C-alpha angles and dihedrals in degrees: 000000000000090000091052091054091049094050092046092049091048092049091048093048093051091049092050092048091054092051092050092051094048094048110127095206099094128053109205092193098059103015090232132137107255119217126212111238127345120344137180125251138162127260129194117245113229102180137000119198120187118229111218129201126189109244123195116212125188110222120190112230126192117212117190133186140169114256122200119221135162120241121202113237118195118191134168123059119011125232098272122161093217099090095051092047093050091044089052092051092047092046092048092053092048092046090049088059094060103044127086129197114336090349089066091075092049093050091047090054093045092047090051093050093044093046092050091049094049094047091049092051093049093048091053092042090074091055118103122202120209133176115216125192115243135176129224131185114242124190135191129190118214132172118246117195117222126192125204139158117258130189108242099170146338133251105222126199113190139167125228123180092340095311125109120227134180129212142162120238134184093223137037106272099206122216097322136029133202114245132189111228117203112178117183132167118254111235 
């Protein structure tokens, strides 16, 4: 039984010694902690160059001016219905004086129509028409196209572990950038 315990202990010791030797957690060459798989680190930015693109923008532009026009000005009597009504009554009375029998009605109607028409013409005869110059503001909106340069990205040159790399970024990185490092052995 003693011999079985000794053999088992010896086998277990050899197995554990082999595991400790094959452990990938320590790098004897650089004395650094070695990670499994990709990891993140920081690289120093050497140069940042903006990448420009010409952008066309439509800008609404209002253009206004003064425009001259002529406005009709009527002055004198207004458009009252009184003169034609009075003219119709007077014309009807006068027409009634000249007619006889059944023609009396026809003369009364004719006198009323003629009296209303004459009164209307006389009322409008006092009216004066004048055209006066006026100004009004007129505006028109048009689209004006402007072109300007806009930064669309950045060319970034950076150094990591003594080597120089290039990349393109959508924002300015600053003095340092985060990098993903993935070291694998070549078969």
